[in-house]
N, C-alpha and C positions, 0 to 999 in steps of 0.2 A: 327629468331627474334633478333633484335638488340636494344640497348638502346641508346638514344640520349638525351642530356640535351641541351636545348636552353635557353640562358639568355634573358629575355624579359624586357626591360626597360620601366618604366611607370612614368611619372613625378608626378602623383598623389600618387604614393607609392615609397618613396625613398629607401626602402629596396630592396635587390636583389630578383628577381623573377626567378624561373626556372621551366620549364615544362619538365617532363620526359615522353617521349612517347616511348613505347616499340614496337609499330608497325611502327615506323618511318623508312625511308630509311637510309642506311649507309651514313656517312658524305660526301662521294664522290659523291653521287647522289643529285641533286638539286630539283628533282620533287618527291613529295609524291605519294603514291599509288592512291590517289584520283584524280590525274591529276593536282592539284594545286602545285605551288612552295612550298617547305617545310616551308619557313618562313611565307608565307601567311596562310598555314594550322595551323601553331603554333599560329599565331595571332587570328585566328578564335576560336581555342580551348580555348585560354586564355580569350577571350571575353565572351565565354559561361560560363566559370568558374566564372569569375568576376561578371557577371550578376546574375547567380544562387546564388552565395554566398551572394550578396547584398540583393536579394529577400528573402532568408532564414533568414537573420538577421532582416529584416524589419517585416516579418510575425511572427517570433517566438521569437524575443528578443535576448539577448546576450548569453543565455545559450546554444542554439542550434548552430550547425555548419554544413555546407554543406560538405558531405563526398563522395557521389556518386549519380549517376542517371542512369536510364536504358531506353533503347529504344528497339525496336523489333530486332535490329541487333547487338547491343553491350551494354556494361555497362562501364561507366567511373567512375574510382575510383580516389579520390583526397586525398593527404596527404600534409598538409601545416605546415611548421615549424614555430617556434617562430620568426626566423630571416626573414621570408617572402618568403622562397623558396616553390614552389608548385611542387609536384611530381604527375604526372598523368599517369595512365595506363588504357588501353582499354582491355576488356576481353569479354568472352561469356556473354550474358545477364543473364544467370542463375547462374553465378559464385558467390561464397561467397565473402564477403568483402576482399579486398586485401590491406587494409590500413597498416596492419602490414608488408606486403611484401614491400610496398613503404617506410615505416619507416626503414626497414632493408637496403634498397638501400641507404637511406640518411645516416644512422649511419655507414654503411660499406663502399662500394666503393666511394660514393660521398665525404665523409669526408676524406677518405684515399688518393684518387687519384686526387681529384679536389681542395678541400679546403686546404689541406696541400701541394699542388703543386704550387709553386709561378709562374711557367711557364704556367699554365693552363689559357687559354683565356676565360673569363667569358661573353664577350659581342658579341660573334660570332653568329649573327642571321641567317646567311646563312648555316653555316657548323655545328652548334652545338658545343659540346665539342669534339675536335679532340684528344681524349685520349684513346689509345688502352687498357690500364690497367683498366680504368673505364668501358669501354664497355665489357671487358672480365668478370669483377666482376659482372656487372649487368646480363650478359648472364648466368653466373653460378647460380645466385640467381633465375632468372626467370625459367630456365630449371629445377630447383629443386622443383618448385611449382607443386602440383598435378593438378591444374586447366589447366596448359599449356602442360601437357603430352598427 
């Protein structure tokens, strides 16, 4: 299991947006396990998240927020930061909420190895973040979760 951050630009949202997909292929591979190119799969996931988030806001008001959804084959968990980064992880459909794990990825490896690294490329849609330290940090956090053992 590897972690990849893909910066996704959107003219409607000027803040940085990032998707963290733990089931994504390594940065050297350009095709996701679904057969789609990785950047196309990331766009589809981002579109689903944006649509569901907007629907939740319209149906329930400002107090509620979209945090996860479940299908028969997976559960998508979302953690969105105040600065606009979105961290996404896919898990078993019966898994408990992984929001705190995503928050740990944000405050740990992401801040340490991406935000504080002036050489980290934030707009690589094809490769994601090509940062071995970040990947190793995410890998350690994910492997430590009971749901992924």
